[in-house]
N, C-alpha and C positions, 0 to 999 in steps of 0.2 A: 615756405614755412613747414617744421617739421611736425609731423603726426605722431602724437605719442598714444600708446593704447595701454590704459591703466591695469586692464587684465592681463594682457602680457609681462608688465613689469612686474605686476604682484607674484606671476608665475616663477620669474626669474629670482624674486627675493626668497619663496618658499624653496626652490631648488637649490640655491645658495646655502641657505640654512641647513639643509638638508646633508650638505656634503660632510659626513661624519670623518673623512679622513683630514679636513683642515681644522684646527682648533677653533673652540665655539669663539674666544674673542676675535680672532683673524677673519671668521666667517662676519661676524658684525660688523667688522671695518670694511670688508669687501661690499655688503650690501651698503653702507653709507658712501663709499667710494663710488658704486655703480650705479645710485640712485643720483649723486652728486654730478655724474659725468651727463647723465640722463638731461638735468635741468640746466648744466652749462652749454652742452651742444644742442640742446632743443630751445636756447635762446639765442637770436640772430644778433649779428655783430653789426654796429651802425655803418652806416654809408660812407662816413667822413669822422676822425677823431672827435670826441665830444669831450666838454670840460669836466666831466666827473663819472668815468665810466663805471665807480661803483652805483650811484643814482641810476644810470642808464640801465644795468643789470637789473636791479631792485625793480624798475618800472615795466623792463619788458620781458621778464621772467615769469609772470603772474600764470601764464598758462602751463608752462612745465611745472610750476609750483604747484599747480591746482592738481595736475595728474598725479603727481608724489602726494599730495593731500589724501587724494580717493584711495591710492595705495595703504596709506597709512590708517585708513579707515578700517580695514581688512585685516592687515599685518602690520602692528604697530612696529614704527621706524623712528629714530632720533632725527627728528624735523630740523632742529637745529644745527647737528654737527653736519647734516647732508645739504641745509642751504648755505651755511659757512664755507664748506669745502668746493660747493658749486661756484661761488664767489670767487674762490682762489682760482679756479681751472679756467672760469671765464675771463679773468684777469689776464692769466698767462696767454688764451688766446687773442684778448685784445691787444696787449702788449707786443706779441709776435706780428701784429698786422701792424700796429699804428705805433709802436715804437722798437723796431726792430735791432737798434743798436744799444738798447738797455742792456745792463747786465745781466738782468734777469733771462731776456730772449736771447742772448749770445749763449748762457748757461744751457737754455733748453735746446737750443740747436746741436750745441757740443755732446748733450745728453743722447741725442738723436743719432749722431754720427757714431758714438762709441755703441750703441745698441745694434747699430749694422741697419738690421732689417732690411728693408727694400734699397737702401742707398748701396752703392758701388763704392765702398770706401776702403781705403786699405786696412787689413786688420792690424798691423802692425802701429798703425797712427790710432786707431780704437782701442787697442790696449794701453798705449801711452796714456791718452788722455782719461782712461778708465783709471791708471795707476795714479793720476794728478790728484785724486782724493786721499789717497793713503799720507800716513807721516812720517815717511822713511827719507832718507836724502835724496835718492832718485826719484821719488814724486814731488819735492819740494824743487828739484832741478828743471824737473818738467814743468811745473807750474810756472817757475821762472821765465824757462823759455817761450811758453805759451803768452804769458803776460806782456812779453816783448813785442808781440804781434797784436796785442788786444787793441782794440779799438776804444780809447777812455774817454774821447771828447766827441761828443756829436756834433759839438759847434764847429769843429774843424771839417767835419764831415760836410755839414751844412753850407761852411765857408768855400769847401771845393766846388759842390754842386752849385752854387750861385756863380763861380767863375767860370764855369763851363758855358 
């Protein structure tokens, strides 16, 4: 279980709102996103796939939501935006674990490779993957080439796994 401290979170909200070099609307978006991450990552994933991940999140995020509510009592935040975005982040986590071959999970993994970060991934490929989002001829060709290697049908993977 993740322990969340309302006072530390409140301090982070205040510090973010005080960053005058960031435009005000973006500061508020960063506060919402930061709080949403706390709720999403402060809620444990189930041990096995569940029938309804949205309901599971709603039932199991009460502790994290309670901490954000405490923060909201001291410094007002848009709770509906925070909870909505937290649900999206949580669903991405859930899908990466329990539906790794879904289009959304593959896109998340690809974006992590584009960002490089700690992954030792060839820069030329990362650059090509990033270009795939553009709308020029090269980007369309890159997207076409990548789609030729995409896993389009999980049933095919399941059949291959069953045959082993």
